[in-house]
Biotite code that builds the C-alpha atoms (Angstrom):
import biotite.structure as struc

atoms = struc.array([
    struc.Atom([16.348, 57.915, -12.098], chain_id="A", res_id=1, res_name="MET", atom_name="CA", element="C"),
    struc.Atom([19.960, 56.891, -11.322], chain_id="A", res_id=2, res_name="LYS", atom_name="CA", element="C"),
    struc.Atom([20.178, 59.532, -8.191], chain_id="A", res_id=3, res_name="SER", atom_name="CA", element="C"),
    struc.Atom([16.689, 58.488, -6.996], chain_id="A", res_id=4, res_name="GLY", atom_name="CA", element="C"),
    struc.Atom([18.093, 54.881, -6.497], chain_id="A", res_id=5, res_name="VAL", atom_name="CA", element="C"),
    struc.Atom([21.216, 55.527, -4.844], chain_id="A", res_id=6, res_name="PHE", atom_name="CA", element="C"),
    struc.Atom([19.326, 57.992, -2.669], chain_id="A", res_id=7, res_name="GLY", atom_name="CA", element="C"),
    struc.Atom([17.565, 55.244, -1.369], chain_id="A", res_id=8, res_name="ILE", atom_name="CA", element="C"),
    struc.Atom([19.968, 52.707, -1.010], chain_id="A", res_id=9, res_name="LEU", atom_name="CA", element="C"),
    struc.Atom([22.058, 55.394, 0.845], chain_id="A", res_id=10, res_name="LYS", atom_name="CA", element="C"),
    struc.Atom([19.289, 56.197, 2.894], chain_id="A", res_id=11, res_name="ALA", atom_name="CA", element="C"),
    struc.Atom([19.728, 59.593, 2.283], chain_id="A", res_id=12, res_name="ARG", atom_name="CA", element="C"),
    struc.Atom([16.089, 60.496, 2.826], chain_id="A", res_id=13, res_name="PHE", atom_name="CA", element="C"),
    struc.Atom([16.755, 59.728, 6.756], chain_id="A", res_id=14, res_name="LEU", atom_name="CA", element="C"),
    struc.Atom([19.376, 62.123, 6.745], chain_id="A", res_id=15, res_name="LEU", atom_name="CA", element="C"),
    struc.Atom([17.558, 65.408, 4.923], chain_id="A", res_id=16, res_name="ASN", atom_name="CA", element="C"),
    struc.Atom([15.925, 68.486, 6.666], chain_id="A", res_id=17, res_name="ASP", atom_name="CA", element="C"),
    struc.Atom([12.431, 66.831, 6.893], chain_id="A", res_id=18, res_name="ASP", atom_name="CA", element="C"),
    struc.Atom([13.627, 63.534, 8.136], chain_id="A", res_id=19, res_name="ALA", atom_name="CA", element="C"),
    struc.Atom([11.958, 63.680, 11.252], chain_id="A", res_id=20, res_name="VAL", atom_name="CA", element="C"),
    struc.Atom([8.689, 62.958, 9.323], chain_id="A", res_id=21, res_name="LYS", atom_name="CA", element="C"),
    struc.Atom([10.162, 60.263, 7.853], chain_id="A", res_id=22, res_name="ASN", atom_name="CA", element="C"),
    struc.Atom([11.517, 58.738, 11.045], chain_id="A", res_id=23, res_name="TRP", atom_name="CA", element="C"),
    struc.Atom([8.003, 58.788, 12.873], chain_id="A", res_id=24, res_name="ARG", atom_name="CA", element="C"),
    struc.Atom([6.881, 56.870, 9.903], chain_id="A", res_id=25, res_name="PHE", atom_name="CA", element="C"),
    struc.Atom([9.064, 54.425, 9.965], chain_id="A", res_id=26, res_name="ILE", atom_name="CA", element="C"),
    struc.Atom([8.785, 53.998, 13.864], chain_id="A", res_id=27, res_name="VAL", atom_name="CA", element="C"),
    struc.Atom([4.867, 53.883, 13.439], chain_id="A", res_id=28, res_name="PHE", atom_name="CA", element="C"),
    struc.Atom([5.373, 51.053, 10.883], chain_id="A", res_id=29, res_name="ILE", atom_name="CA", element="C"),
    struc.Atom([8.020, 49.292, 13.035], chain_id="A", res_id=30, res_name="ILE", atom_name="CA", element="C"),
    struc.Atom([5.396, 49.135, 16.301], chain_id="A", res_id=31, res_name="LEU", atom_name="CA", element="C"),
    struc.Atom([2.314, 48.018, 13.946], chain_id="A", res_id=32, res_name="LEU", atom_name="CA", element="C"),
    struc.Atom([4.701, 45.240, 12.534], chain_id="A", res_id=33, res_name="ALA", atom_name="CA", element="C"),
    struc.Atom([5.596, 44.163, 16.395], chain_id="A", res_id=34, res_name="ILE", atom_name="CA", element="C"),
    struc.Atom([2.039, 44.539, 17.436], chain_id="A", res_id=35, res_name="LEU", atom_name="CA", element="C"),
    struc.Atom([0.912, 42.279, 14.133], chain_id="A", res_id=36, res_name="MET", atom_name="CA", element="C"),
    struc.Atom([3.579, 39.433, 15.033], chain_id="A", res_id=37, res_name="ILE", atom_name="CA", element="C"),
    struc.Atom([2.037, 39.572, 18.630], chain_id="A", res_id=38, res_name="ALA", atom_name="CA", element="C"),
    struc.Atom([-1.549, 38.868, 17.792], chain_id="A", res_id=39, res_name="ASN", atom_name="CA", element="C"),
    struc.Atom([-0.518, 36.019, 15.645], chain_id="A", res_id=40, res_name="THR", atom_name="CA", element="C"),
    struc.Atom([1.874, 34.545, 18.287], chain_id="A", res_id=41, res_name="GLN", atom_name="CA", element="C"),
    struc.Atom([-1.447, 34.531, 20.611], chain_id="A", res_id=42, res_name="ARG", atom_name="CA", element="C"),
    struc.Atom([-3.715, 33.561, 18.188], chain_id="A", res_id=43, res_name="TYR", atom_name="CA", element="C"),
    struc.Atom([-1.646, 30.516, 17.348], chain_id="A", res_id=44, res_name="GLU", atom_name="CA", element="C"),
    struc.Atom([-0.985, 29.525, 21.144], chain_id="A", res_id=45, res_name="GLN", atom_name="CA", element="C"),
    struc.Atom([-5.023, 29.600, 21.237], chain_id="A", res_id=46, res_name="LYS", atom_name="CA", element="C"),
    struc.Atom([-5.513, 27.576, 18.382], chain_id="A", res_id=47, res_name="VAL", atom_name="CA", element="C"),
    struc.Atom([-3.072, 24.723, 19.766], chain_id="A", res_id=48, res_name="PHE", atom_name="CA", element="C"),
    struc.Atom([-4.359, 25.113, 22.924], chain_id="A", res_id=49, res_name="GLU", atom_name="CA", element="C"),
    struc.Atom([-8.312, 24.551, 21.708], chain_id="A", res_id=50, res_name="ILE", atom_name="CA", element="C"),
    struc.Atom([-6.833, 21.600, 19.354], chain_id="A", res_id=51, res_name="ALA", atom_name="CA", element="C"),
    struc.Atom([-5.131, 19.888, 22.827], chain_id="A", res_id=52, res_name="LYS", atom_name="CA", element="C"),
    struc.Atom([-8.521, 20.403, 24.888], chain_id="A", res_id=53, res_name="LEU", atom_name="CA", element="C"),
    struc.Atom([-10.586, 18.932, 22.071], chain_id="A", res_id=54, res_name="SER", atom_name="CA", element="C"),
    struc.Atom([-8.310, 15.890, 22.289], chain_id="A", res_id=55, res_name="ASN", atom_name="CA", element="C"),
    struc.Atom([-8.440, 15.880, 25.717], chain_id="A", res_id=56, res_name="GLU", atom_name="CA", element="C"),
    struc.Atom([-12.486, 15.807, 25.353], chain_id="A", res_id=57, res_name="VAL", atom_name="CA", element="C"),
    struc.Atom([-12.461, 13.095, 23.080], chain_id="A", res_id=58, res_name="LYS", atom_name="CA", element="C"),
    struc.Atom([-10.190, 10.996, 25.468], chain_id="A", res_id=59, res_name="GLU", atom_name="CA", element="C"),
    struc.Atom([-12.526, 11.602, 28.250], chain_id="A", res_id=60, res_name="LEU", atom_name="CA", element="C"),
    struc.Atom([-15.678, 11.026, 26.304], chain_id="A", res_id=61, res_name="ARG", atom_name="CA", element="C"),
    struc.Atom([-13.962, 7.574, 25.285], chain_id="A", res_id=62, res_name="SER", atom_name="CA", element="C"),
    struc.Atom([-13.255, 6.910, 28.522], chain_id="A", res_id=63, res_name="GLU", atom_name="CA", element="C"),
    struc.Atom([-16.874, 7.878, 30.079], chain_id="A", res_id=64, res_name="PHE", atom_name="CA", element="C"),
    struc.Atom([-18.561, 5.403, 27.596], chain_id="A", res_id=65, res_name="VAL", atom_name="CA", element="C"),
    struc.Atom([-16.230, 2.626, 28.284], chain_id="A", res_id=66, res_name="ASP", atom_name="CA", element="C"),
    struc.Atom([-16.698, 2.927, 32.110], chain_id="A", res_id=67, res_name="ARG", atom_name="CA", element="C"),
    struc.Atom([-20.306, 3.393, 31.723], chain_id="A", res_id=68, res_name="ARG", atom_name="CA", element="C"),
    struc.Atom([-20.470, 0.177, 29.482], chain_id="A", res_id=69, res_name="SER", atom_name="CA", element="C"),
    struc.Atom([-18.375, -1.825, 32.336], chain_id="A", res_id=70, res_name="GLU", atom_name="CA", element="C"),
    struc.Atom([-20.781, -0.465, 34.978], chain_id="A", res_id=71, res_name="LEU", atom_name="CA", element="C"),
    struc.Atom([-24.037, -1.680, 33.150], chain_id="A", res_id=72, res_name="GLN", atom_name="CA", element="C"),
    struc.Atom([-22.030, -5.259, 32.864], chain_id="A", res_id=73, res_name="LYS", atom_name="CA", element="C"),
    struc.Atom([-21.658, -4.818, 36.543], chain_id="A", res_id=74, res_name="LEU", atom_name="CA", element="C"),
    struc.Atom([-25.271, -4.129, 37.506], chain_id="A", res_id=75, res_name="LYS", atom_name="CA", element="C"),
    struc.Atom([-26.798, -6.721, 35.353], chain_id="A", res_id=76, res_name="MET", atom_name="CA", element="C"),
    struc.Atom([-28.445, -9.540, 37.616], chain_id="A", res_id=77, res_name="GLU", atom_name="CA", element="C"),
    struc.Atom([-26.434, -12.417, 36.343], chain_id="A", res_id=78, res_name="SER", atom_name="CA", element="C"),
    struc.Atom([-23.104, -10.554, 37.056], chain_id="A", res_id=79, res_name="THR", atom_name="CA", element="C"),
    struc.Atom([-24.272, -9.954, 40.636], chain_id="A", res_id=80, res_name="VAL", atom_name="CA", element="C"),
    struc.Atom([-25.422, -13.280, 41.226], chain_id="A", res_id=81, res_name="THR", atom_name="CA", element="C"),
    struc.Atom([-22.291, -15.197, 40.138], chain_id="A", res_id=82, res_name="SER", atom_name="CA", element="C"),
    struc.Atom([-20.437, -12.636, 42.335], chain_id="A", res_id=83, res_name="GLU", atom_name="CA", element="C"),
    struc.Atom([-22.530, -13.408, 45.547], chain_id="A", res_id=84, res_name="MET", atom_name="CA", element="C"),
    struc.Atom([-22.212, -17.308, 44.889], chain_id="A", res_id=85, res_name="GLU", atom_name="CA", element="C"),
    struc.Atom([-18.494, -16.822, 44.809], chain_id="A", res_id=86, res_name="LYS", atom_name="CA", element="C"),
    struc.Atom([-19.237, -15.629, 48.668], chain_id="A", res_id=87, res_name="LYS", atom_name="CA", element="C"),
    struc.Atom([-21.549, -18.544, 49.051], chain_id="A", res_id=88, res_name="ASP", atom_name="CA", element="C"),
    struc.Atom([-24.556, -16.123, 49.232], chain_id="A", res_id=89, res_name="ILE", atom_name="CA", element="C"),
    struc.Atom([-27.608, -17.655, 47.008], chain_id="A", res_id=90, res_name="HIS", atom_name="CA", element="C"),
    struc.Atom([-30.235, -15.373, 45.368], chain_id="A", res_id=91, res_name="PRO", atom_name="CA", element="C"),
    struc.Atom([-33.660, -15.936, 47.866], chain_id="A", res_id=92, res_name="SER", atom_name="CA", element="C"),
    struc.Atom([-36.214, -18.060, 46.184], chain_id="A", res_id=93, res_name="THR", atom_name="CA", element="C"),
    struc.Atom([-39.524, -16.771, 48.398], chain_id="A", res_id=94, res_name="VAL", atom_name="CA", element="C"),
    struc.Atom([-40.299, -13.325, 46.680], chain_id="A", res_id=95, res_name="PRO", atom_name="CA", element="C"),
    struc.Atom([-40.517, -10.109, 48.628], chain_id="A", res_id=96, res_name="PRO", atom_name="CA", element="C"),
    struc.Atom([-43.459, -9.082, 50.993], chain_id="A", res_id=97, res_name="VAL", atom_name="CA", element="C"),
    struc.Atom([-44.444, -5.438, 50.916], chain_id="A", res_id=98, res_name="LYS", atom_name="CA", element="C"),
    struc.Atom([-45.028, -4.216, 54.674], chain_id="A", res_id=99, res_name="ILE", atom_name="CA", element="C"),
    struc.Atom([-47.562, -1.886, 54.959], chain_id="A", res_id=100, res_name="GLU", atom_name="CA", element="C"),
    struc.Atom([-47.684, 0.276, 58.171], chain_id="A", res_id=101, res_name="VAL", atom_name="CA", element="C"),
    struc.Atom([-50.997, 2.163, 59.358], chain_id="A", res_id=102, res_name="LYS", atom_name="CA", element="C"),
    struc.Atom([-50.715, 5.429, 60.388], chain_id="A", res_id=103, res_name="LYS", atom_name="CA", element="C"),
    struc.Atom([-52.874, 6.197, 63.833], chain_id="A", res_id=104, res_name="GLU", atom_name="CA", element="C"),
    struc.Atom([-55.434, 9.402, 62.811], chain_id="A", res_id=105, res_name="GLU", atom_name="CA", element="C"),
    struc.Atom([-54.422, 12.162, 64.665], chain_id="A", res_id=106, res_name="GLU", atom_name="CA", element="C"),
    struc.Atom([-57.425, 12.900, 67.138], chain_id="A", res_id=107, res_name="LYS", atom_name="CA", element="C"),
    struc.Atom([-58.582, 16.665, 67.148], chain_id="A", res_id=108, res_name="SER", atom_name="CA", element="C"),
    struc.Atom([-58.003, 19.120, 70.107], chain_id="A", res_id=109, res_name="PHE", atom_name="CA", element="C"),
    struc.Atom([-61.645, 18.692, 71.290], chain_id="A", res_id=110, res_name="PHE", atom_name="CA", element="C"),
    struc.Atom([-61.286, 14.396, 70.912], chain_id="A", res_id=111, res_name="LYS", atom_name="CA", element="C"),
    struc.Atom([-58.335, 14.602, 73.301], chain_id="A", res_id=112, res_name="ARG", atom_name="CA", element="C"),
    struc.Atom([-59.803, 17.086, 75.922], chain_id="A", res_id=113, res_name="ILE", atom_name="CA", element="C"),
    struc.Atom([-62.963, 14.691, 76.132], chain_id="A", res_id=114, res_name="TRP", atom_name="CA", element="C"),
    struc.Atom([-61.033, 11.702, 76.956], chain_id="A", res_id=115, res_name="GLN", atom_name="CA", element="C"),
])
């Protein structure tokens, strides 16, 4: 038992005759660990990017709601009237009248020939 523990601590398993198998396994484990660390790093970067974009979406949505309510206030007839009165333009007291344009009938080919 004592020689087994000291053998592991002194890394004799890396210097034996069949150490090539051990080295291959160690290199495989190291490459696997590096791959896992890189994968975790990319995952965390994407999580941070998603959090940043969701915060930006919330900010833009609230700005949109603010602008839309401001636009609705500006489109109200009372707001337009008050702004125009500042420029000495008053609303009309006469209601609008619809203008109808009557289109002449197109004459057929034969009717045009006989005229």
